[in-house]
N, C-alpha and C positions, 0 to 999 in steps of 0.2 A: 721363509727366508726373506730378509729385507735386502733391498738393493738401491744403490744410487744410480743416477743416469750414467756415471762413468763405468759401472760394472755390467749394465744391461746392454747386450749387443743385438738382441731381437726383441721387439715389443709389438704386440698387436692390441688394438682397441676396437672391440665390437665388430671384428672382421667378419663379413658375411658375403657368401656367394650363392646366388640362386640360378638355376637353369629352368626357365619357365616356372612350373608349379613346384619344382623340386628344390629344396634347400640343401645344398651340398656342404656348406659350412655355416654355422649359426652362432653369431655373437661370440667369436673367439677372442678371449682376453688371456694373453700369455706373455710371460717374460722369460727370456733365456739369458743366462749370464755368460760373460766372456770366459773362454776356456772350458766350457761345459761340453759333455757328450750327452746331448739331450735326445731322448727317444720318444717319437710320436707312435703310439701303439694302438692298433685296432685291426679289425678284420677287413677283408676286401669290401669296398663300397662305403667305408666309414668316413671318407673325406680326406684321407692322408695326402693323396697326389694333388688334389685341388689346393690344399693348404700350401704344399710345396710350390706350386705354380704361382700362387698369390705372393708368397714371400720372396720369390726370385724375380718378381716383376714381369713374369711372362704373361700373366693374366690379370685383368683389372677386377677389383672386388665390386660387388653390387652396392655395398655400403661398408662403413668402417674404415680403418686406417692401420698401417703397420710401418715400422721403421727398422731398417737393417743398418747397423753401425751408424745410427743417427740420421740416415737418409730415408725420406718418405718413399714408399712404393708408388704413391700417386704422382709425385712430381720429380723424382730423381731415379727413375727406373734404370737409365743407362749407367749412372754412377754406381748403383748397386751391383750391376752385372760385372763391373770392374773389381768389386770388392769380394765377390763370392766365387766359389766353385760349385757347379751343379751337376750331379750325376743322376739322370732320370732312369726309370725302369728299363728303357730301351736306349741306352747310351749310344750316341752316333759314332761308333767306331767304323772305320773303313776297312772291310775285310780283305780287299785287294792291295792294301798297303801293309808294310811291315810294322812291327812294334815301334821302331825308331821313327819311321815316316809318319805314323799317327801322332806321336808326341810332338814332332817338328811341326806338323800341320796345326795342332792346337796352340803351339807356341806362336805361330804366325797369327792365328786368330786373335790371341790375347795381346799381341804386340810385344812379346818378350824380346828385349834387345839381344842381338847375336852373341855378344861377349858374355852375357849372363847364362846362356843356354847350357854349355858343356857341364859346368858344375851342378846345375839344377837337374839336368837329365841323368847324370851319373848317380846323383843321390836318389832320385825317384826310382830308377831301375834297380838300385841296390836294395832299398828297403822293401820293394815289392817283389824282390827275387826274380826279376825279369831280365837281368843282365845276360844270362846265357841264351835268351830267346829274342834278343833285340833285332835280329835279322829275319825272324820268322813272320810269315804273313799272319795278320790278326785273325783271319778266317780259319787258320789251322790251330789256334789256341783252344785249350779247354775252357769250359764255362768259368771256372774260378780264375784262370789267368786272364780272361777277357775282362772280368770285373776289376782285377788289379791294374790292367792297362787303362781301363776307363778312369780309375781313381788317379793314376799318374797323370793322365791328360787333364783332369779337373784341377790338379794341383800345380800345373806347370807355371802358373803366374803367381804362385804363393798367395792364395786368397786368405782373407781374415775369417770368413765363415764358409764351411763346407756343407752343402745340402746333398743328402743321399737318400733317394727314394727307393726303399726296399732293395738295397744293393745286393743282398745275398739270396734273393728269391730264386729258387731252383738250383742253387749251388750246393755241391756236396758238403757234408759236415766238416771235413778236414779243411777245405778251402774257406768255409765260413769262419772257422777258428783263426786261420791265418789272416783273413781280412780284418777281423776284429783286433788282432794284435797290431796291425798297421794303424788302425784308428787310435789305439792307446798311445802309440808312438807320436801321432800327430798332436795329441793333447800336450805332450812335453814341449812342443814347439808353439804352444799357446794359440793353436787354431781351434775355433769353436766348431763342433760337429753337431749338425742337426740331422738325425737319421729317422726314417720311418720304417716300421717293421710290423709284420703280423706274427712274428715268432716271439712268444712270451719268454722263452729262455734267453733270447738276445736282449730283451728289455732289462733283465737282471744285470747286464753289463754296463748300463747307462748310469750317469751321475744322477739324473732325475728323469722321470717319464711322465708323459701326458697320456692318459687313457681316453680314447675318442670313440664315440659310437654315433652313427647317423649324423655326423657333422657337429656334434656337441661334445665339448670337453667335460668328461666326468670327474676327473681328478688329476692334479699335478703334484708329484711328490717323489721323494727318493724311493727306490723299489722296496727297501725293507720297511719303510713307513707305510707304503701302500698296503702291504700285507697286514699291518696292524689295524687297518681301517675296518676289517671284518671282525667285529667284536663278539660275534656269536661263536660258540664252540664248534669245532669241526672234527669229524671222525673219518677214518679210512676203513672201509669194510672190504674184506676179500671174499669173493663169491664166484663160483663157476656159472651162476645164473644172474649175472649183473643186470641184464635188461629186465628180467622178471622182478629183480629187487627194486629197480628204479620205478617200475609201475606201482609197486606197493608203497614205496616211500613218497611218491608224488601225491598220494591221497592222504598223507598223514599231516595233521595240524602242527605237530612238533617239528616238522622238517621245513627249513627255509629254502634250500636248493640242493640239487643232486647233479653230480657230473660223473661220467663213466670214463675210466682209463683202463681199457682191457678187462681184466678180471677184478679190478678195484673200483670202488665208488668213493668219491669224496662227498660227504654229507654235512651240510651246515645245519645245525640244530639250534632251536630257539633258546634252550636252557640245558645246562650240563646234566641236571637230574633226569632229563628225558632220554639220555643215551641208552640206558638199559631197556627202556620202554621201546625204543626203536628196534633194538636187536631182537627183543622178545617178539615183536610184531612180525618181523621178517621170518623168524623161525616158525611162528604160528601159521603163517601163510604158505608154509612149505618151501621157503627159499633157503637153500643151504648157505650157511655162514661159516667160512673156514677160520675166521679171526677178525678182530677189529682193534683199532687203537686210536687215541686222540692225536691229532696232528695240527701243525701250523698250516694255515691256508697258503696255497700257491697264488701267484699273480692271476692265473686263469680263474681260480675260485673267486677271487675278489672282483675280477672283471665281470664275471657272470652275475655275481650278486649286485654289483652297481648297475648293470644293464637292467636287471629285473626291477630294481628300485626306481630307476628313472622312467 
């Protein structure tokens, strides 16, 4: 994807952060377009939170530079904070305040004029489905409702860019779905959303994703195109002895990688003609195979393959 300066709202250049001998973020070069829902995807410890803190001007980089809406994180940190909304993993809700009092408090922090508050608050309560709970103490809300309240507080000043650090971590599946519906609605209002997640199923919902491992960006692309990056054939094998099957497969030269999903294995094979050889080897080693089929790789399959390659 090509872009002009007018369409790029987040840009990093060799952004690096070290903590003593540990490199948390290494030479990050990234562009995020206006109006995107961009997902930073990786496991715990990959560097996602550090990147968030660098981009929101909370933390200074060791080297490199980044710009948010044209403002440098090195020289215009306070300006950036006025342009963005940031919801950290432990968003600072006050549990002894009501939903309404929390929103009013953040409106005060961001300096939202009094005359503009009623329509904004009404709209935020409406699309987050918090209107019936506006007088409830934040400490009495469910996990999913707390996340929605945190989002409403982060949006009270109508930011241009919204940073969300693993916003659905530990939230039930129904609340996760509702939360993502709200994010889609934000895109209609031309707010750029930059979200980090360890959930690969959530990554599928993003416009583009960046796969990150140990502080390094492995790939940036649309989710469907990421899957196409794994050019070797992949099969799914059904077996009640999945762990025994993995041990046999790990020793085979024909096999690129193996992942277990319950009683299923996803096996990346170096060449299509080796499929029958793989199945025959499993059977010969006494591993029961209830069936197999060729499949398209999942994002997890691609991520594992990229990590192994890197």
